[in-house]
N, C-alpha and C positions, 0 to 999 in steps of 0.2 A: 520328572520325566519318567523315571524308572517305575514309580507307582502307577502312572498312567499306562505304561506298557504292560505291567502286570495285570492291571484292571481289564484292559482290552483282551489280553490273552485268556484270562479266566472267563470273562463274559462270553467269548466266542469259542471257548474250549479248544484253542489252537493246537496244543500238544496232541490231543486226541485226533483232531481233524487231520493234522499233518501225518501222523502215524497211519491212520486209516487209508489216506490217499496213497501213501508210499506202498503199503501192503497191497492195495488194489492194483497199482501199476506193476509191481513186481510179479504178482500172481498172473496178471493178464499178458505182460510182455517181457518183464525183466528177467524172469527165470531162464529164458532161452539164452539171454546174453551172459548171465552168470555161468550157466552150464557149458558154455563154450570153452571154459578153462577145464581141462581134463580132471584136475583134482577136485572140482566141484560139480562134476557131471551128474551126481545124484542128489544134489541139494534140493530141499523142499522149503517152503516158506517158513515152516516152524524152526528151521535151522538158523534163521537170521535173527540176531539179537538187535533190538532197537535201543540205543542209548541216547538219552537227551543230551544235546550238545549246548545250544544256546538260543536265545531269542535276541534279535537286535532290530533297532530302528535305523533304517537307511534313508537318508534324505536324498531325494530324487530330483532330476532335472525337471523343473516346472514346465518346460516346453512340451513335455510329454503329457501334461495335464495331471501329473501326480506330485503331491507334495512330499510324501514319504511312503515307504513300504515297510511292513513289519515282517521280518523273516524268522521262521521257526526252523531250527536245524537239528537233525539227528545224525549220529554215527551208526552205521549198520555194520555189524560184525558177523562174519560167517566162519565157523570153526569146523574143520574136517580133520579129525585126528590131530596131528601136530601142525597142520597147515591152517593158517588164518588169512583172511583178506578183509579189507575194510571198504565200506562205501560211505557216501555222504548224500543226504537228502535234505533239501530245503524247500519250504512251502512259503510263498509270499502272498500277503494280502495288501491291498491299498488302504488309504486313509478312511475309506468308506466300509472297510471290512469285507470287500469283494475280492475273490480270488484274482491274483495277478499273474503268477508264474510259479513253476516248480522245476527242480533240478534233481537228478539222480545220477550219480557216477560211482564207479568202483575203481579201485587202484589197479 
């Protein structure tokens, strides 16, 4: 199963796709949310470090028409002097390799 997961991930370049989508969302909408915290008011996209977290296979309720989803997750770290904050981003595809859902949240 792990070999199959790695094969799908490599074939679809999921780590890169997930990071690219997260960066696009942050650039288009997320920076405003991040900058609401006064200590990160001047943060720019380049200040955010993307750290690979994990990929997992999540078995889904078949009533929704999905057998499983493959989730790719990053930890996002922002450092501003001695202040740090973390965020989490996940990018989900279904068993056909089609985009299913994404999540981005900061502590």
